[in-house]
C-alpha positions as CSV (number, residue, x, y, z in Angstrom):
1,X,28.6,41.0,185.3
2,X,25.3,39.3,185.9
3,X,27.0,36.4,187.6
4,X,28.5,38.9,190.0
5,X,25.1,40.3,190.7
6,X,23.7,36.9,191.4
7,X,26.6,36.1,193.7
8,X,26.0,39.3,195.6
9,X,22.3,38.5,196.0
10,X,23.0,35.0,197.2
11,X,25.7,36.2,199.7
12,X,28.6,34.6,198.0
13,X,30.4,37.8,197.6
14,X,30.5,40.9,199.8
15,X,28.8,44.1,198.6
16,X,32.0,46.1,199.0
17,X,34.0,43.5,196.9
18,X,31.3,43.6,194.2
19,X,31.4,47.5,194.1
20,X,35.2,47.4,193.9
21,X,35.1,44.9,190.9
22,X,32.6,47.1,189.1
23,X,34.7,50.2,189.5
24,X,37.8,48.3,188.4
25,X,36.0,47.0,185.3
26,X,34.8,50.5,184.4
27,X,38.3,52.0,185.0
28,X,39.9,49.4,182.7
29,X,37.9,50.7,179.8
30,X,38.6,54.4,180.3
31,X,39.0,56.5,177.1
32,X,38.5,60.0,175.8
33,X,34.9,60.8,176.4
34,X,32.6,61.3,173.4
35,X,29.6,62.5,175.4
36,X,31.2,65.0,177.9
37,X,33.1,68.1,177.2
38,X,34.7,70.8,179.5
39,X,34.5,74.2,177.9
40,X,37.7,75.9,178.9
41,X,37.8,79.7,178.9
42,X,41.4,79.9,180.0
43,X,43.7,81.9,177.8
44,X,46.8,80.1,179.1
45,X,47.9,76.6,179.8
46,X,46.0,74.7,182.5
47,X,48.5,74.1,185.4
48,X,46.3,72.5,188.1
49,X,43.1,70.6,188.6
50,X,41.2,69.3,191.6
51,X,37.7,67.8,192.3
52,X,36.2,68.8,195.6
53,X,36.5,66.3,198.4
54,X,33.0,66.7,199.9
55,X,30.6,66.2,197.0
56,X,32.9,65.1,194.2
57,X,31.0,67.5,191.9
58,X,33.0,70.7,191.4
59,X,36.2,70.8,189.4
60,X,38.6,73.7,190.2
61,X,41.2,74.7,187.6
62,X,44.1,77.2,187.5
63,X,45.9,78.5,184.4
64,X,49.0,80.4,183.3
65,X,47.0,83.5,182.5
66,X,46.3,84.0,186.2
67,X,42.7,82.8,186.0
68,X,40.9,80.2,188.1
69,X,37.5,78.6,187.2
70,X,35.0,76.2,188.7
71,X,33.0,73.6,186.7
72,X,30.0,71.5,187.7
73,X,31.0,68.1,186.3
74,X,27.8,66.4,187.2
75,X,25.2,68.8,185.7
76,X,25.8,70.0,182.1
77,X,25.1,73.6,181.2
78,X,24.0,72.7,177.6
79,X,23.9,69.9,175.1
80,X,24.7,70.1,171.4
81,X,23.0,68.3,168.5
82,X,25.4,65.3,168.8
83,X,24.2,64.7,172.4
84,X,27.5,65.9,173.8
85,X,27.1,67.4,177.3
86,X,29.0,70.7,177.6
87,X,30.1,71.9,181.0
88,X,30.8,75.6,181.0
89,X,32.5,77.3,184.0
90,X,30.2,78.4,186.8
91,X,32.5,81.4,187.2
92,X,36.0,82.5,186.2
93,X,38.2,84.9,188.1
94,X,41.2,86.5,186.3
95,X,43.4,89.5,186.4
96,X,40.5,91.9,186.0
97,X,38.9,90.8,189.3
98,X,39.9,92.9,192.3
99,X,42.9,91.5,194.1
100,X,43.2,88.8,191.4
101,X,46.5,87.1,190.5
102,X,48.8,89.1,188.2
103,X,50.8,86.1,187.1
104,X,50.3,82.3,186.4
105,X,48.5,80.2,189.0
106,X,50.7,77.3,189.8
107,X,48.4,75.4,192.2
108,X,44.8,75.6,193.4
109,X,43.1,73.5,196.0
110,X,39.6,73.3,197.6
111,X,39.0,73.8,201.3
112,X,38.8,70.1,202.3
113,X,35.5,70.2,204.3
114,X,33.5,72.9,202.4
115,X,33.3,74.1,198.8
116,X,32.7,77.6,200.1
117,X,36.4,78.3,200.0
118,X,39.3,77.6,197.7
119,X,43.0,78.5,197.7
120,X,45.3,79.5,194.9
121,X,49.1,80.0,194.7
122,X,50.7,82.0,192.0
123,X,54.0,83.1,190.6
124,X,53.2,86.6,191.7
125,X,54.3,85.5,195.2
126,X,50.8,85.4,196.7
127,X,48.6,82.7,198.2
128,X,45.0,83.8,198.1
129,X,41.9,82.4,199.9
130,X,38.7,82.9,197.8
131,X,35.1,83.0,198.8
132,X,33.4,80.7,196.2
133,X,29.9,82.3,196.5
134,X,31.1,85.9,196.4
135,X,34.1,85.2,194.0
136,X,36.3,87.5,195.9
137,X,39.5,87.3,197.8
138,X,39.1,87.0,201.6
139,X,42.7,86.6,202.6
140,X,46.2,86.9,201.1
141,X,49.6,85.7,202.2
142,X,52.7,87.3,200.8
143,X,55.5,84.8,200.1
144,X,59.3,85.5,199.7
145,X,59.3,84.0,196.2
146,X,57.2,82.4,193.4
147,X,54.7,79.9,194.8
148,X,55.2,76.4,193.2
149,X,52.7,74.3,195.2
150,X,50.2,74.5,198.0
151,X,48.3,71.8,200.0
152,X,45.7,71.4,202.7
153,X,45.2,68.3,204.9
154,X,42.1,66.3,204.1
155,X,42.0,64.6,207.5
156,X,42.8,67.6,209.7
157,X,40.4,68.4,212.6
158,X,42.7,70.6,214.7
159,X,44.1,73.0,212.3
160,X,43.4,74.9,209.0
161,X,47.0,75.2,207.7
162,X,48.0,75.8,204.1
163,X,51.4,74.3,203.3
164,X,53.3,76.3,200.7
165,X,56.4,75.5,198.6
166,X,58.1,78.4,197.0
167,X,61.4,79.2,195.3
168,X,62.7,80.0,198.8
169,X,64.3,77.2,200.7
170,X,61.9,77.4,203.6
171,X,58.4,75.8,203.7
172,X,55.8,78.1,205.3
173,X,52.5,77.2,206.8
174,X,49.7,79.7,206.6
175,X,46.8,79.7,209.1
176,X,43.4,80.6,207.7
177,X,42.0,81.1,211.2
178,X,44.5,83.7,212.2
179,X,45.6,85.0,208.8
180,X,49.3,84.7,209.8
181,X,52.2,82.4,209.3
182,X,52.5,79.7,212.0
183,X,55.5,77.6,211.0
184,X,58.7,78.0,209.0
185,X,60.2,74.7,208.1
186,X,64.0,74.9,207.3
187,X,66.0,72.0,205.8
188,X,65.9,72.2,202.0
189,X,68.9,73.7,200.3
190,X,66.9,74.9,197.2
191,X,63.3,75.8,196.3
192,X,60.4,73.5,197.1
193,X,58.3,72.3,194.2
194,X,55.8,70.0,195.8
195,X,54.0,69.7,199.2
196,X,51.7,66.9,200.3
197,X,50.0,66.2,203.6
198,X,49.7,62.7,205.0
199,X,46.3,61.0,204.5
200,X,46.6,59.2,207.8
201,X,48.1,61.8,210.1
202,X,47.1,65.4,210.2
203,X,50.4,66.6,211.6
204,X,52.7,65.0,209.0
205,X,53.8,66.9,205.9
206,X,55.9,65.7,203.0
207,X,57.9,68.1,200.8
208,X,60.0,67.7,197.7
209,X,62.6,70.2,196.7
210,X,64.9,71.3,193.9
211,X,67.8,69.8,195.9
212,X,66.4,66.3,195.1
213,X,65.4,65.7,198.7
214,X,62.0,64.5,200.1
215,X,61.6,65.5,203.7
216,X,59.0,64.4,206.3
217,X,57.9,66.9,208.9
218,X,55.9,66.6,212.1
219,X,54.7,70.2,212.5
220,X,54.4,69.8,216.3
221,X,58.2,69.4,216.5
222,X,61.3,71.2,215.3
223,X,63.1,69.9,212.3
224,X,62.3,67.1,209.8
225,X,62.1,63.6,211.2
226,X,63.0,61.8,208.0
227,X,64.9,62.3,204.7
228,X,64.2,59.7,202.0
229,X,67.3,58.0,200.6
230,X,67.0,56.4,197.1
231,X,69.7,53.9,198.1
232,X,67.9,52.7,201.2
233,X,65.7,50.0,199.5
234,X,63.3,47.2,200.0
235,X,62.1,44.9,197.3
236,X,58.4,45.4,196.4
237,X,55.6,45.7,199.0
238,X,56.2,45.9,202.7
239,X,57.3,42.5,204.1
240,X,55.2,40.7,206.7
241,X,55.8,41.7,210.3
242,X,57.3,39.0,212.4
243,X,57.3,39.9,216.1
244,X,60.1,37.6,217.1
245,X,62.6,38.9,214.5
246,X,61.7,42.6,214.6
247,X,62.8,42.9,218.2
248,X,66.3,41.5,217.4
249,X,67.3,44.4,215.3
250,X,70.2,46.4,216.8
251,X,71.9,49.6,215.9
252,X,69.0,51.0,213.8
253,X,65.4,50.8,215.0
254,X,62.4,52.9,214.0
255,X,60.6,55.1,216.4
256,X,57.5,57.3,216.2
257,X,59.5,60.5,215.6
258,X,62.7,59.3,213.9
259,X,65.3,56.6,214.3
260,X,67.3,55.1,217.2
261,X,70.9,54.2,217.0
262,X,73.2,52.4,219.3
263,X,75.6,54.7,221.1
264,X,78.2,54.2,223.9
265,X,78.4,56.3,227.0
266,X,81.4,58.7,227.1
267,X,84.3,57.3,229.0
268,X,87.6,58.5,230.4
269,X,90.8,56.7,231.4
270,X,92.0,57.0,235.0
271,X,95.2,55.9,236.8
272,X,94.8,53.6,239.7
273,X,97.1,52.9,242.7
274,X,99.3,50.3,240.9
275,X,100.0,52.7,238.0
276,X,97.8,51.0,235.4
277,X,95.1,52.8,233.5
278,X,91.5,51.8,233.4
279,X,88.4,53.3,231.7
280,X,85.3,54.3,233.5
281,X,82.0,55.9,232.7
282,X,81.6,59.6,233.0
283,X,78.1,59.1,234.3
284,X,77.9,57.3,237.7
285,X,75.0,55.0,238.2
286,X,74.7,54.1,234.5
287,X,75.5,50.6,233.4
288,X,78.5,50.0,231.2
289,X,78.1,49.1,227.6
290,X,75.7,50.4,224.9
291,X,72.5,52.2,225.4
292,X,69.7,53.3,223.0
293,X,69.9,57.0,222.2
294,X,67.5,58.8,219.9
295,X,69.1,60.5,217.0
296,X,67.0,62.8,214.8
297,X,67.8,62.0,211.1
298,X,67.1,65.6,210.2
299,X,69.9,66.6,212.5
300,X,72.3,64.0,211.2
301,X,74.7,65.1,208.5
302,X,74.6,61.7,206.8
303,X,70.8,61.6,206.5
304,X,70.5,65.3,205.9
305,X,72.5,64.9,202.6
306,X,70.3,62.0,201.3
307,X,68.5,62.5,198.0
308,X,65.4,60.8,196.6
309,X,66.1,61.8,193.0
310,X,69.2,62.9,191.0
311,X,67.3,66.0,190.0
312,X,64.6,68.2,191.4
313,X,61.5,66.5,192.9
314,X,58.6,67.9,190.8
315,X,55.7,65.8,192.0
316,X,54.4,64.0,195.1
317,X,51.3,61.8,195.5
318,X,50.3,59.7,198.5
319,X,48.1,56.7,198.1
320,X,44.6,56.8,199.6
321,X,45.5,54.4,202.4
322,X,48.4,56.6,203.4
323,X,51.0,53.7,203.2
324,X,52.9,54.6,200.1
325,X,54.2,57.7,198.4
326,X,54.9,58.3,194.7
327,X,57.5,60.8,193.6
328,X,58.5,62.2,190.2
329,X,61.7,64.0,189.4
330,X,63.5,65.8,186.6
331,X,65.7,62.7,186.3
332,X,62.7,61.2,184.5
333,X,62.2,58.7,187.3
334,X,59.0,57.7,189.1
335,X,59.6,56.1,192.5
336,X,57.4,54.3,195.0
337,X,58.2,54.7,198.7
338,X,57.1,52.8,201.7
339,X,56.2,55.5,204.2
340,X,56.5,53.4,207.3
341,X,60.1,52.2,206.6
342,X,61.1,55.2,204.3
343,X,62.5,52.7,201.8
344,X,62.6,52.9,198.0
345,X,60.6,49.8,196.8
346,X,62.6,49.5,193.6
347,X,59.6,49.4,191.3
348,X,60.9,49.9,187.8
349,X,58.4,52.0,185.9
350,X,58.6,52.0,182.1
351,X,60.2,54.8,180.2
352,X,58.8,58.2,180.9
353,X,59.7,61.8,180.4
354,X,58.9,64.8,182.6
355,X,59.0,68.5,181.9
356,X,62.0,70.1,183.6
357,X,61.6,72.9,186.2
358,X,57.9,72.6,186.5
359,X,55.5,71.1,189.0
360,X,53.8,67.9,187.9
361,X,50.5,66.8,189.3
362,X,50.0,63.1,189.6
363,X,46.7,61.2,190.1
364,X,46.1,57.8,191.7
365,X,43.2,55.3,191.2
366,X,43.1,52.9,194.1
367,X,40.5,50.5,192.6
368,X,42.9,49.3,189.9
369,X,46.1,50.4,191.6
370,X,47.0,52.8,188.8
371,X,49.0,56.1,188.8
372,X,48.4,58.6,186.0
373,X,51.5,60.5,185.0
374,X,51.8,63.5,182.6
375,X,54.4,62.6,180.0
376,X,55.0,65.4,177.5
377,X,51.8,65.5,175.3
378,X,50.3,62.3,176.6
379,X,49.3,60.7,179.9
380,X,50.5,57.3,180.9
381,X,48.8,55.0,183.4
382,X,51.2,52.7,185.3
383,X,50.5,49.7,187.5
384,X,51.7,50.9,190.9
385,X,53.2,47.6,192.0
386,X,54.6,46.2,188.7
387,X,55.6,49.5,187.0
388,X,54.3,48.3,183.7
389,X,52.4,50.6,181.4
390,X,48.6,50.0,181.6
391,X,47.6,52.5,179.0
392,X,48.7,55.6,177.2
393,X,46.2,58.4,176.6
394,X,46.7,60.7,173.6
395,X,44.5,63.7,173.0
396,X,46.4,66.9,173.9
397,X,48.4,68.9,171.4
398,X,50.9,70.3,173.8
399,X,52.6,69.3,177.1
400,X,50.3,67.9,179.8
401,X,50.7,69.6,183.2
402,X,48.2,68.0,185.5
403,X,46.0,65.0,186.1
404,X,43.0,64.7,188.5
405,X,41.0,61.5,189.1
406,X,37.4,61.5,190.3
407,X,36.8,58.2,192.2
408,X,33.0,58.9,192.3
409,X,32.6,58.6,188.5
410,X,35.9,56.9,187.6
411,X,36.7,59.8,185.4
412,X,40.1,61.3,184.7
413,X,40.6,65.0,184.0
414,X,43.8,66.4,182.3
415,X,45.0,69.9,181.7
416,X,47.6,71.0,179.2
417,X,49.4,74.0,177.7
418,X,46.9,73.8,174.8
419,X,44.4,75.4,177.2
420,X,42.1,72.5,177.1
421,X,40.7,70.3,179.9
422,X,39.9,66.8,178.6
423,X,37.6,64.2,180.1
424,X,38.5,60.5,180.1
425,X,35.6,58.3,181.1
426,X,34.6,54.6,181.0
427,X,33.0,53.4,177.9
428,X,29.3,52.7,177.8
429,X,29.8,48.9,177.4
430,X,32.8,47.7,179.4
431,X,34.8,44.7,178.3
432,X,33.9,41.6,180.1
433,X,30.2,42.3,180.6
434,X,28.5,39.0,180.0
435,X,25.4,39.1,178.0
436,X,25.8,42.7,177.0
437,X,24.3,43.7,173.7
438,X,26.2,45.3,170.9
439,X,25.8,49.0,170.6
440,X,26.0,49.1,166.8
441,X,23.4,51.2,165.0
442,X,20.5,49.3,163.5
443,X,16.7,49.9,162.9
444,X,13.7,47.8,163.7
445,X,12.8,46.8,160.1
446,X,16.3,45.5,159.2
447,X,16.5,41.8,158.5
């Protein structure tokens, strides 16, 4: 570690590279925290967790008893005799609060640019917008069925839309500014478990349904523009772009809103003076042969039937750079997708097992290219590119429902049906620190 500091001071390494290596070193030693504890007051299983995007300080949780709580994860409320910092909720809203949820909260998210608002979705068929300071409901949206997942765009500057996935086949977008529904997206043939906004384009939404399909939507246009197909593959990461070869592709070329296919102009046969028949184009002034005609995959029956998983899609998570998408399904498969090409990268992740018929919340740590996946009573960390298991975290007594990673502190938070929220943090002395002293207990007068 000291060699890295010297190299940074001498200009041999960039400050950003040094910071990235330090974060990766801390993350590699992550384990169940012995000096930090989240005091959960939920009376049901914890279904959802999120750290705010503005300060990285407040943790929002939602539980099966219909309650939501907010914790300050940087400033402890008390400290016990063993020097364990206890973080109690700043407030908790439950069924007893006016206009509170009457059934389980399935998803809860912060307003992306301000911690003054947060949004919850519940099995009581309501999406509610809460005022954090007043701890009261400011706005409610009635859905046609149980709410499985909600999401807000972290890069949006032109809209304040809440994407909602419910047991209904349609995805609805709720506008906080107007208090009304602005879009209804039709295409799924069963309920929608997971919704995820793009981190590089504020208009692109990704949804995963019980029909096994993952659909991409541009909310400025009608219909989905892409349906992921698990049999359309590429090996590993995106190949290098070669300008000379990419222009030679024919019959299937990507476009900004879908795909292009080669089609022939309609023709008819006519009889000429000598009695022979010849074909001619129905459109005068157009050259004979093939032309490029845009075909919307969402409108094509072949693409429309494509599936990303053999079972329901229970979880979606996009990487921070917005280039890849991770999906989890009830077929106990975790898949990595190239968003640009829409291809399955064929990364073979080690054996895992998901809960059936329940939304799963994944987490990604970009510094070490890890994805954290709830697997029954444990949490597994996989290398995104190789699919190998990096580590397995055991600590919960019942099924784990959600994971949330804080990039500011390199800490992982997990929620489970045992009603607990566990903190996984880097050890005090990380492996590989050169010249670090042992932390074993000893006194000054020992030999």
